[in-house]
N, CA, C and O of each residue as an XYZ file, in Angstrom:
744
protein
N      -4.906    -27.769      0.463
C      -6.110    -26.528      0.657
C      -5.302    -25.662     -0.589
O      -4.088    -25.549     -0.757
N      -6.368    -25.126     -1.353
C      -5.440    -24.103     -1.935
C      -6.515    -22.838     -2.518
O      -7.334    -22.799     -3.437
N      -5.969    -21.661     -1.285
C      -7.283    -20.484     -1.556
C      -6.985    -19.613     -1.987
O      -5.768    -19.588     -2.166
N      -7.605    -18.572     -2.367
C      -7.837    -17.377     -2.906
C      -7.803    -15.794     -2.354
O      -8.763    -15.085     -2.655
N      -6.783    -15.263     -1.604
C      -7.175    -14.126     -0.854
C      -7.375    -13.425     -1.881
O      -6.734    -13.529     -2.927
N      -8.567    -12.410     -1.604
C      -8.490    -10.983     -1.969
C      -8.239     -9.864     -1.087
O      -8.834     -9.476     -0.082
N      -7.211     -9.433     -1.701
C      -6.399     -8.278     -0.864
C      -6.308     -6.586     -0.594
O      -5.348     -5.891     -0.925
N      -7.564     -6.095      0.099
C      -8.200     -4.985      0.138
C      -6.748     -4.263      0.551
O      -6.791     -3.070      0.249
N      -5.424     -4.665      1.182
C      -4.616     -3.531      1.073
C      -3.065     -4.580      1.280
O      -3.001     -5.775      0.991
N      -1.963     -3.756      1.834
C      -1.191     -4.819      2.247
C      -1.675     -4.851      4.096
O      -1.930     -6.008      4.428
N      -1.796     -4.052      5.019
C      -2.086     -3.867      6.222
C      -3.026     -4.801      6.492
O      -2.810     -5.528      7.462
N      -4.053     -4.963      5.844
C      -4.748     -5.841      6.369
C      -4.758     -7.544      5.747
O      -5.593     -8.425      5.952
N      -3.485     -7.583      4.927
C      -3.154     -9.258      4.539
C      -2.522     -9.919      5.406
O      -2.544    -11.136      5.586
N      -1.555     -8.586      6.332
C      -0.261     -9.316      6.922
C      -0.586    -10.315      8.078
O       0.303    -11.100      8.409
N      -1.885    -10.347      8.765
C      -2.607    -11.506      9.956
C      -3.336    -12.708      9.321
O      -3.775    -13.690      9.919
N      -3.380    -12.458      8.054
C      -4.065    -13.203      7.718
C      -3.023    -14.327      6.589
O      -2.784    -15.533      6.528
N      -2.743    -13.430      6.033
C      -1.737    -14.318      5.179
C      -0.862    -15.048      6.211
O      -0.390    -16.021      5.622
N      -0.446    -15.021      7.444
C       0.459    -15.372      8.619
C      -0.064    -16.365      9.027
O       0.635    -17.371      9.143
N      -1.438    -16.408      9.373
C      -2.176    -17.438      9.291
C      -2.352    -18.609      8.817
O      -2.395    -19.764      9.241
N      -2.457    -17.993      7.718
C      -3.284    -19.012      6.464
C      -2.294    -20.244      6.232
O      -2.366    -21.424      5.886
N      -1.255    -19.238      6.646
C       0.359    -19.889      5.849
C       0.804    -21.356      7.550
O       1.493    -22.336      7.833
N       0.072    -20.693      7.934
C       0.899    -21.514      9.608
C       0.039    -22.761      9.751
O       0.303    -23.818     10.324
N      -1.335    -22.286      8.919
C      -2.274    -24.171      8.996
C      -1.841    -24.791      8.216
O      -2.126    -25.985      8.300
N      -0.924    -24.353      7.031
C      -0.289    -25.114      6.157
C      -1.277    -25.105      4.765
O      -1.429    -26.138      4.113
N      -1.854    -23.972      4.432
C      -2.931    -23.597      4.058
C      -2.292    -22.661      2.400
O      -1.911    -21.491      2.362
N      -2.370    -23.744      1.091
C      -1.205    -22.993      0.068
C      -1.971    -21.957     -0.531
O      -2.763    -22.148     -1.454
N      -1.706    -20.731      0.060
C      -2.460    -19.553     -0.908
C      -1.659    -18.042     -1.649
O      -0.756    -17.230     -1.448
N      -2.430    -18.297     -2.331
C      -2.113    -16.587     -3.064
C      -3.286    -15.801     -3.164
O      -4.441    -16.174     -3.368
N      -2.672    -14.263     -2.934
C      -3.080    -13.484     -3.144
C      -3.868    -13.087     -4.519
O      -3.696    -13.582     -5.633
N      -4.699    -12.147     -4.169
C      -5.534    -10.932     -5.052
C      -5.648     -9.955     -5.399
O      -5.398     -9.534     -4.270
N      -5.794     -9.142     -5.905
C      -5.839     -7.137     -5.672
C      -6.885     -7.118     -6.773
O      -6.632     -7.517     -7.910
N      -8.142     -6.613     -6.379
C      -9.044     -5.897     -7.145
C      -9.988     -5.352     -6.718
O     -11.137     -5.794     -6.738
N      -9.497     -3.958     -6.121
C      -9.768     -2.878     -5.755
C     -10.304     -1.682     -6.443
O      -9.800     -0.604     -6.130
N     -11.415     -1.705     -7.491
C     -11.684     -0.433     -7.699
C     -12.669      0.853     -7.110
O     -12.998      1.971     -7.504
N     -12.916      0.014     -5.961
C     -13.317      0.972     -5.140
C     -12.311      2.514     -4.631
O     -12.941      3.554     -4.439
N     -11.276      2.509     -4.513
C     -10.353      2.688     -3.788
C     -10.201      4.650     -4.555
O      -9.882      5.000     -5.691
N     -10.444      5.182     -3.788
C     -10.177      6.404     -4.672
C      -9.596      7.743     -3.555
O     -10.081      7.899     -2.434
N      -8.539      8.582     -4.102
C      -8.313      8.294     -5.382
C      -7.621      7.872     -5.954
O      -7.345      6.804     -5.408
N      -6.641      8.075     -7.450
C      -6.020      7.225     -7.789
C      -4.809      7.237     -7.086
O      -4.221      6.160     -7.192
N      -4.189      8.125     -6.362
C      -3.226      8.448     -6.082
C      -3.288      7.367     -4.884
O      -2.393      6.522     -4.867
N      -4.039      7.342     -4.124
C      -4.434      6.399     -2.670
C      -4.302      5.054     -3.005
O      -3.738      4.230     -2.285
N      -5.073      4.695     -4.634
C      -4.919      3.205     -5.329
C      -3.411      3.006     -5.354
O      -2.871      2.157     -4.645
N      -2.767      3.772     -6.150
C      -1.288      3.458     -6.464
C      -0.426      3.480     -5.393
O       0.727      3.111     -5.615
N      -0.773      3.891     -4.087
C       0.089      3.344     -2.878
C      -0.376      2.850     -2.131
O       0.074      2.960     -0.990
N      -1.695      1.926     -2.428
C      -2.130      0.424     -1.714
C      -1.355      0.185     -2.438
O      -0.247     -0.178     -2.044
N      -1.639      0.296     -3.714
C      -1.067     -1.351     -4.895
C       0.685     -1.113     -4.735
O       1.382     -1.796     -5.486
N       1.237     -0.357     -3.974
C       2.489     -0.129     -4.520
C       3.292     -0.342     -3.133
O       4.495     -0.588     -3.045
N       2.335     -0.189     -2.024
C       2.110     -1.227     -0.828
C       2.409     -2.750     -0.889
O       3.390     -3.266     -0.354
N       1.494     -3.392     -1.571
C       1.302     -4.891     -1.661
C       2.211     -5.201     -2.314
O       2.968     -5.997     -1.758
N       2.563     -4.801     -3.628
C       3.893     -5.214     -4.237
C       5.079     -5.373     -3.406
O       5.840     -6.338     -3.479
N       5.216     -4.290     -2.536
C       6.494     -4.034     -1.572
C       6.285     -5.784     -0.790
O       7.163     -6.631     -0.953
N       5.313     -6.005     -0.168
C       5.398     -7.066      0.316
C       5.436     -8.019     -0.308
O       6.423     -8.751     -0.230
N       4.334     -8.332     -1.164
C       5.078     -9.411     -2.740
C       6.514     -9.839     -2.348
O       6.819    -10.764     -1.596
N       7.378     -8.941     -3.040
C       8.603     -9.032     -2.789
C       9.640     -9.619     -1.548
O      10.606    -10.358     -1.356
N       8.589     -8.626     -0.806
C       9.286     -8.833      0.916
C       9.439    -10.406      1.560
O      10.238    -10.782      2.417
N       8.570    -11.058      0.965
C       7.535    -11.677      1.840
C       7.257    -13.440      0.524
O       6.433    -14.328      0.743
N       8.411    -13.381     -0.901
C       7.656    -13.949     -1.315
C       6.138    -14.546     -1.569
O       5.703    -15.639     -1.207
N       5.653    -13.796     -2.093
C       4.156    -14.659     -1.961
C       3.110    -14.312     -3.694
O       3.263    -13.228     -4.257
N       2.473    -15.025     -4.085
C       2.523    -15.250     -5.531
C       0.565    -14.136     -5.459
O      -0.566    -14.554     -5.208
N       0.934    -13.101     -5.719
C      -0.449    -12.669     -6.184
C      -0.706    -12.063     -7.727
O       0.051    -11.349     -8.384
N      -1.733    -12.471     -8.005
C      -2.750    -12.372     -9.434
C      -2.850    -10.395     -9.062
O      -2.524     -9.871     -7.997
N      -3.278     -9.823    -10.047
C      -3.089     -8.378    -10.377
C      -3.911     -8.220    -11.140
O      -3.421     -8.096    -12.263
N      -5.233     -8.137    -11.129
C      -6.760     -7.687    -11.353
C      -6.581     -5.994    -11.713
O      -7.506     -5.319    -11.260
N      -5.807     -5.435    -12.259
C      -5.278     -3.852    -12.322
C      -6.403     -3.007    -12.871
O      -6.042     -1.938    -13.364
N      -7.813     -3.300    -12.884
C      -8.535     -2.778    -13.905
C      -9.155     -1.707    -12.970
O     -10.065     -2.065    -12.222
N      -8.756     -0.496    -12.958
C      -9.925      0.378    -11.909
C     -10.683      1.040    -12.498
O     -10.529      2.005    -13.247
N     -12.085      0.168    -11.929
C     -13.136      0.272    -12.889
C     -13.905      1.537    -12.031
O     -15.076      1.380    -11.684
N     -13.203      2.747    -11.725
C     -14.340      3.518    -11.227
C     -15.513      4.198    -11.362
O     -16.361      4.546    -10.541
N     -15.401      4.343    -12.685
C     -16.833      4.420    -13.395
C     -17.948      3.166    -12.761
O     -19.035      3.528    -12.313
N     -17.778      2.518    -12.767
C     -18.682      1.031    -12.181
C     -18.551      1.318    -11.349
O     -19.370      2.201    -11.096
N     -17.890      1.111    -10.522
C     -18.079      1.083     -8.919
C     -18.759      2.206     -8.332
O     -19.392      2.094     -7.282
N     -18.643      3.380     -9.026
C     -19.495      4.159     -8.426
C     -21.107      4.699     -8.831
O     -22.108      5.233     -8.351
N     -20.509      4.102    -10.145
C     -22.452      3.851    -10.778
C     -22.690      2.804     -9.687
O     -23.237      3.533     -8.860
N     -22.651      1.465     -9.058
C     -23.128      0.738     -8.435
C     -23.041      0.876     -7.339
O     -23.349     -0.098     -6.651
N     -22.488      2.405     -6.496
C     -22.730      2.688     -5.167
C     -23.516      3.958     -4.875
O     -23.691      4.364     -3.726
N     -24.035      4.638     -6.082
C     -24.247      5.829     -6.018
C     -25.943      5.792     -4.736
O     -26.506      4.746     -4.412
N     -26.150      6.477     -4.510
C     -27.476      6.110     -3.905
C     -27.206      5.818     -2.881
O     -27.466      6.565     -1.937
N     -26.785      5.006     -2.767
C     -26.872      3.758     -1.486
C     -26.531      3.873      0.026
O     -26.575      2.977      0.870
N     -26.173      5.201      0.181
C     -26.287      5.309      1.763
C     -25.417      4.349      2.163
O     -24.342      4.226      1.576
N     -25.652      3.800      2.876
C     -25.039      2.572      4.365
C     -24.848      1.419      3.280
O     -23.886      0.687      3.047
N     -25.781      1.496      2.853
C     -25.653     -0.304      1.715
C     -24.558     -0.260      0.502
O     -24.258     -1.113     -0.333
N     -24.018      1.230      0.760
C     -22.558      0.787     -0.732
C     -21.726     -0.385     -0.242
O     -21.368     -1.226     -1.066
N     -21.267     -0.550      1.512
C     -20.749     -1.393      1.624
C     -20.950     -2.422      1.253
O     -20.133     -2.581      0.346
N     -21.537     -3.303      1.349
C     -22.886     -4.693      0.539
C     -22.217     -4.304     -1.000
O     -21.224     -4.788     -1.544
N     -22.899     -3.533     -1.348
C     -22.068     -3.764     -3.456
C     -20.896     -3.788     -3.402
O     -20.488     -4.309     -4.440
N     -19.606     -3.344     -2.371
C     -18.027     -3.086     -2.987
C     -18.005     -4.512     -2.087
O     -17.133     -5.287     -2.481
N     -18.673     -4.915     -1.138
C     -17.648     -6.509     -0.920
C     -18.317     -7.519     -1.930
O     -17.649     -8.420     -2.436
N     -19.508     -7.364     -2.178
C     -20.028     -8.418     -3.616
C     -18.945     -7.957     -4.272
O     -17.842     -8.471     -4.087
N     -19.148     -6.848     -5.185
C     -18.410     -6.531     -6.395
C     -16.694     -7.702     -6.096
O     -16.297     -8.599     -6.840
N     -16.014     -7.182     -4.700
C     -14.537     -7.274     -5.204
C     -15.133     -8.837     -4.946
O     -15.562     -9.289     -6.008
N     -15.240     -9.556     -4.086
C     -16.330    -10.858     -3.687
C     -15.923    -11.819     -4.633
O     -14.998    -12.584     -4.904
N     -17.157    -11.389     -5.058
C     -17.567    -11.990     -6.536
C     -16.519    -11.959     -8.047
O     -16.557    -12.693     -9.035
N     -15.790    -11.009     -7.778
C     -14.355    -10.907     -8.881
C     -13.583    -12.864     -8.360
O     -13.517    -13.920     -8.989
N     -13.102    -12.385     -6.746
C     -12.619    -12.949     -6.606
C     -13.177    -14.906     -6.576
O     -12.290    -15.759     -6.574
N     -14.161    -15.180     -6.564
C     -14.851    -16.311     -6.250
C     -13.786    -16.901     -7.870
O     -12.863    -17.649     -8.193
N     -14.824    -15.849     -8.460
C     -14.854    -16.142    -10.003
C     -13.144    -16.443    -10.882
O     -13.003    -16.870    -12.027
N     -12.355    -16.167    -10.182
C     -10.731    -15.967    -10.420
C     -10.383    -17.078     -9.906
O      -9.450    -17.529    -10.570
N     -10.843    -18.200     -8.495
C     -10.736    -18.329     -7.380
C     -11.527    -20.054     -9.012
O     -10.933    -20.986     -9.555
N     -12.264    -19.801     -9.054
C     -12.870    -21.034    -10.200
C     -11.768    -21.215    -11.080
O     -11.085    -22.235    -11.179
N     -11.618    -19.935    -11.842
C     -10.873    -20.072    -12.821
C      -9.260    -20.853    -12.674
O      -8.776    -21.610    -13.516
N      -8.801    -20.552    -11.743
C      -7.861    -20.263    -11.254
C      -8.072    -22.123    -10.906
O      -6.944    -22.612    -10.977
N      -8.931    -23.022    -10.634
C      -9.089    -24.276    -10.265
C      -8.846    -24.479     -8.586
O      -8.777    -25.606     -8.097
N      -8.718    -23.150     -7.716
C      -8.656    -23.292     -6.404
C      -9.915    -24.481     -5.556
O     -11.002    -24.830     -6.018
N      -9.564    -24.708     -4.807
C     -10.452    -24.670     -3.545
C     -11.596    -23.928     -3.052
O     -12.779    -24.262     -2.993
N     -10.938    -22.719     -2.668
C     -12.010    -21.816     -2.773
C     -11.049    -20.197     -2.598
O     -10.033    -19.696     -3.080
N     -12.147    -19.826     -1.574
C     -10.891    -18.338     -1.386
C     -11.928    -17.435      0.489
O     -12.763    -17.792      1.320
N     -10.864    -15.905      0.103
C     -10.803    -15.927      1.656
C     -10.847    -14.307      0.837
O     -10.959    -14.082     -0.368
N     -10.686    -13.122      2.227
C     -10.754    -12.034      1.762
C      -9.873    -11.158      3.356
O     -10.027    -11.300      4.569
N      -9.109    -10.415      2.637
C      -8.387     -9.708      4.162
C      -9.225     -8.844      4.634
O      -8.784     -8.237      5.610
N     -10.519     -8.493      4.227
C     -11.606     -7.392      4.766
C     -11.804     -7.996      5.846
O     -12.213     -7.228      6.718
N     -11.655     -9.384      6.277
C     -11.841    -10.676      7.484
C     -11.017     -9.960      8.316
O     -11.182    -10.394      9.456
N     -10.237     -9.105      8.298
C      -8.902     -8.851      9.406
C      -8.733     -7.895      9.902
O      -8.008     -7.862     10.896
N      -9.655     -6.128      9.140
C     -10.738     -5.333     10.225
C     -11.213     -5.280     10.874
O     -11.930     -6.275     10.983
N     -11.343     -4.577     11.610
C     -12.089     -4.152     13.350
C     -13.333     -3.085     12.514
O     -14.538     -2.946     12.722
N     -12.474     -2.509     11.597
C     -13.228     -1.224     10.341
C     -14.483     -1.319     10.007
O     -15.490     -0.614     10.075
N     -14.029     -2.937      9.416
C     -15.285     -3.402      8.418
C     -16.513     -3.676      9.259
O     -16.700     -3.404     10.445
N     -17.474     -4.397      8.208
C     -18.730     -4.863      8.406
C     -18.463     -6.372      8.528
O     -19.046     -7.181      7.806
N     -17.703     -6.672      9.319
C     -17.504     -8.339      9.817
C     -18.627     -9.445      9.453
O     -18.302    -10.571      9.075
N     -20.166     -8.981      9.617
C     -21.068    -10.466      9.548
C     -21.208     -9.889      8.137
O     -20.910    -10.670      7.233
N     -21.600     -8.682      7.792
C     -21.634     -8.539      6.446
C     -20.850     -8.933      5.262
O     -21.432     -8.906      4.177
N     -19.458     -9.341      5.316
C     -18.816     -9.800      4.618
C     -18.919    -11.418      4.877
O     -18.502    -12.203      4.025
N     -19.350    -11.748      5.788
C     -19.195    -13.624      6.170
C     -20.789    -13.784      4.888
O     -20.958    -14.395      3.834
N     -21.501    -13.031      5.589
C     -22.809    -13.364      4.640
C     -22.422    -13.112      3.255
O     -22.743    -14.072      2.554
N     -21.929    -12.303      2.691
C     -21.320    -11.744      1.189
C     -20.938    -13.050      0.729
O     -21.503    -13.696     -0.153
N     -19.883    -13.401      1.433
C     -18.884    -14.558      1.135
C     -19.328    -15.726      1.122
O     -18.416    -16.353      0.581
N     -20.400    -16.677      1.443
C     -21.282    -17.611      1.589
C     -21.930    -17.273      0.508
O     -21.594    -17.904     -0.494
N     -23.125    -16.124      0.314
C     -23.679    -16.155     -1.039
C     -22.993    -16.289     -2.008
O     -23.547    -16.754     -3.004
N     -21.894    -16.023     -2.067
C     -21.202    -15.445     -3.317
C     -20.985    -17.122     -3.840
O     -21.358    -17.556     -4.930
N     -20.014    -18.218     -2.340
C     -19.362    -19.420     -2.595
C     -20.247    -20.197     -3.597
O     -20.018    -20.835     -4.625
N     -21.528    -19.836     -2.769
C     -23.052    -20.851     -3.619
C     -22.838    -20.197     -4.807
O     -22.237    -20.801     -5.696
N     -23.198    -19.135     -4.976
C     -23.616    -18.384     -6.536
C     -22.241    -19.010     -7.395
O     -22.264    -18.925     -8.623
N     -21.459    -19.422     -6.948
C     -20.214    -19.737     -7.887
C     -19.658    -21.150     -7.744
O     -18.792    -21.727     -8.401
N     -20.490    -21.604     -6.567
C     -19.704    -23.171     -6.469
C     -18.664    -23.437     -6.023
O     -18.098    -24.432     -6.476
N     -17.986    -22.610     -4.915
C     -16.617    -22.471     -4.558
C     -17.175    -22.346     -3.241
O     -18.345    -22.242     -2.873
N     -15.550    -22.393     -2.293
C     -15.718    -22.402     -0.878
C     -14.767    -21.262     -0.495
O     -13.665    -20.865     -0.872
N     -15.893    -20.829      0.638
C     -15.823    -19.348      1.449
C     -14.769    -19.749      2.051
O     -14.828    -20.972      1.925
N     -13.499    -19.411      2.838
C     -12.813    -19.494      3.207
C     -13.340    -18.402      5.105
O     -12.394    -17.770      5.574
N     -14.386    -18.339      5.725
C     -14.557    -17.783      6.827
C     -13.892    -17.495      7.888
O     -14.513    -17.351      8.941
N     -12.751    -17.374      7.859
C     -12.374    -16.764      9.253
C     -12.166    -15.891      9.875
O     -11.959    -14.999      9.051
N     -12.027    -15.316     11.230
C     -12.175    -14.038     11.671
C     -10.642    -13.949     12.131
O     -10.066    -14.794     12.816
N     -10.163    -12.922     11.693
C      -8.741    -12.497     11.181
C      -8.214    -11.493     12.032
O      -7.042    -11.126     12.104
N      -9.532    -10.944     12.889
C      -9.968     -9.568     13.090
C      -8.550     -9.977     14.922
O      -8.015     -8.924     15.270
N      -8.257    -10.810     15.512
C      -7.265    -11.308     16.434
C      -5.593    -10.735     16.399
O      -4.808    -10.352     17.267
N      -5.540    -10.885     15.116
C      -4.002    -10.614     14.834
C      -4.064     -8.685     14.151
O      -3.103     -8.091     13.662
N      -5.165     -8.245     14.304
C      -5.137     -6.890     13.935
C      -4.066     -5.819     14.304
O      -3.399     -5.170     13.498
N      -4.017     -5.741     15.772
C      -2.690     -4.895     15.903
C      -1.573     -5.023     15.727
O      -0.930     -4.039     15.362
N      -0.815     -6.495     15.955
C       0.126     -6.996     15.626
C       0.513     -6.764     14.834
O       1.644     -6.286     14.925
N      -0.209     -6.939     13.178
C      -0.411     -6.716     12.050
C      -0.032     -5.100     11.761
O       0.654     -4.768     10.794
N      -0.504     -4.269     12.609
C      -0.518     -3.129     12.085
C       1.087     -2.779     12.540
O       1.803     -1.951     11.976
N       1.417     -3.514     13.554
C       2.926     -3.077     14.277
C       3.454     -3.427     12.966
O       3.786     -2.682     12.044
N       3.471     -4.702     13.050
C       4.467     -5.065     12.006
C       4.734     -4.754     10.350
O       5.661     -4.993      9.576
N       3.206     -3.988     10.221
C       3.321     -3.368      8.497
C       3.990     -2.188      8.302
O       4.195     -1.588      7.246
N       4.613     -1.652     10.488
C       5.050     -0.722     10.255
C       6.739     -0.707     10.216
O       7.607      0.038      9.760
N       6.689     -1.875     10.906
C       8.629     -1.824     11.167
C       8.370     -2.438      9.409
O       8.756     -3.567      9.712
N       8.125     -2.543      8.284
C       8.019     -3.155      7.039
C       7.793     -1.939      6.262
O       7.783     -2.009      5.033
N       7.566     -0.560      7.014
C       7.668      0.298      6.098
C       6.691      0.234      4.984
O       7.005      0.747      3.910
N       5.876     -0.173      5.084
C       4.121     -0.236      4.448
C       3.534      0.908      4.324
O       3.927      1.662      5.214
N       2.672      1.461      3.545
C       2.121      2.797      3.455
C       0.940      1.939      4.431
O       0.732      0.730      4.534
N       0.177      3.309      5.187
C      -0.661      2.458      5.535
C      -1.698      3.939      5.761
O      -1.665      4.986      6.407
N      -2.319      3.453      5.078
C      -3.840      4.399      4.578
C      -4.910      5.163      5.929
O      -4.532      4.916      7.074
N      -5.643      5.672      5.839
C      -6.647      5.965      7.029
C      -7.878      5.818      6.825
O      -8.654      6.318      7.640
N      -8.251      5.292      5.994
C      -9.692      5.581      5.632
C      -9.608      4.153      4.630
O      -8.574      3.797      4.064
N     -10.900      3.447      4.550
C     -11.352      1.948      4.322
C     -10.684      2.160      2.441
O     -10.223      1.190      1.839
N     -10.787      3.749      1.718
C     -10.699      3.434      0.357
C     -11.607      4.220     -1.046
O     -11.134      4.573     -2.127
N     -12.855      4.310     -0.623
C     -14.035      4.293     -1.039
C     -13.836      5.777     -0.818
O     -13.406      6.186      0.261
N     -14.263      6.933     -2.228
C     -14.621      8.363     -2.045
C     -15.732      8.797     -0.894
O     -16.045      9.984     -0.793
N     -16.137      8.099     -0.295
C     -17.811      8.250      0.599
C     -16.567      7.559      1.834
O     -16.269      8.500      2.569
N     -15.849      6.366      2.233
C     -15.333      6.551      3.862
C     -13.799      7.479      3.959
O     -13.093      7.590      4.961
N     -13.526      8.160      2.409
C     -12.477      9.453      2.499
C     -13.288     10.283      3.570
O     -13.108     10.349      4.786
N     -14.409     11.015      2.622
C     -14.989     11.959      3.369
C     -15.453     11.809      4.661
O     -15.277     12.879      5.243
N     -16.127     10.726      5.619
C     -16.987     10.676      6.773
C     -15.296     10.616      6.979
O     -14.926     11.601      7.618
N     -14.382      9.878      6.669
C     -12.799      9.816      7.666
C     -12.737     11.398      8.158
O     -12.858     11.890      9.280
N     -12.517     11.950      6.949
C     -12.085     13.373      7.295
C     -12.975     14.593      7.083
O     -12.402     15.677      6.971
N     -14.344     14.550      7.013
C     -14.998     15.513      7.430
C     -15.691     15.118      9.352
O     -15.713     15.942     10.267
N     -15.979     14.221      9.400
C     -15.826     13.807     11.142
C     -14.617     14.321     11.786
O     -14.854     14.042     12.962
N     -13.608     14.824     11.774
C     -12.704     15.402     12.230
C     -12.888     16.593     12.063
O     -12.872     17.343     13.039
N     -13.169     17.198     10.445
C     -13.354     18.817     10.383
C     -14.373     18.831     11.379
O     -13.818     19.371     12.336
N     -15.532     18.553     11.709
C     -16.870     18.421     12.441
C     -16.644     18.812     14.039
O     -17.144     19.752     14.657
N     -15.514     17.549     14.619
C     -15.538     18.155     15.789
C     -14.083     18.988     16.183
O     -13.566     19.058     17.298
N     -13.516     19.697     14.683
C     -12.515     20.886     15.267
C     -13.838     21.748     15.359
O     -14.112     22.309     16.421
N     -14.823     21.880     14.035
C     -15.603     22.954     14.623
C     -16.309     22.843     15.638
O     -16.150     23.786     16.413
N     -17.373     21.723     16.121
C     -17.429     21.782     17.839
C     -16.494     22.551     18.992
O     -16.778     23.554     19.646
N     -15.374     21.801     19.014
C     -14.398     22.355     19.690
C     -14.014     23.671     19.908
O     -13.929     24.327     20.946
N     -13.772     23.973     18.617
C     -13.625     26.023     18.550
C     -15.184     27.005     18.956
O     -15.092     28.047     19.605
N     -16.595     26.451     18.442
C     -17.453     26.590     19.268
C     -18.155     26.216     20.530
O     -19.152     26.795     20.960
N     -17.655     25.371     20.997
C     -18.137     25.032     22.793
C     -17.411     25.557     23.655
O     -17.651     25.388     24.851
């Protein structure tokens, strides 16, 4: 089986890559992440992936289209539903690319993070597979999360502090600010 794996970041890809390769699956990586903000964060994550690519000799295709305007236009005002829009945008591009490459299917490293909406990703992956006529490999990679994080540290890969979009950055840092304010007032 030949799969194209959407890679959201090097850290989340470590366990899925190891797991799929151990299963004997021919895996090719795919970078497409217009959601990552700011641009310096985008380039840090991209750089970490190119480092992993060289260290592990991974075949990765890069769609380096930093379509921030299109991403923001598609998620603005969506609130909690923005993640579904983001997942759909990235999985749709992955499925179309896998089909164009004549591969058997696609998957995503988003399925490795305990911080992502796992069931939503699974549902969107299946819907996307039907729409494009290509299989979605819906594995649960979360069991390897902690081990993979340790390995990414050992490899010296950049480790991000939030999912990627401007909204998740706000949630990550505003939550800390609210805690500090509460601690000082309480």
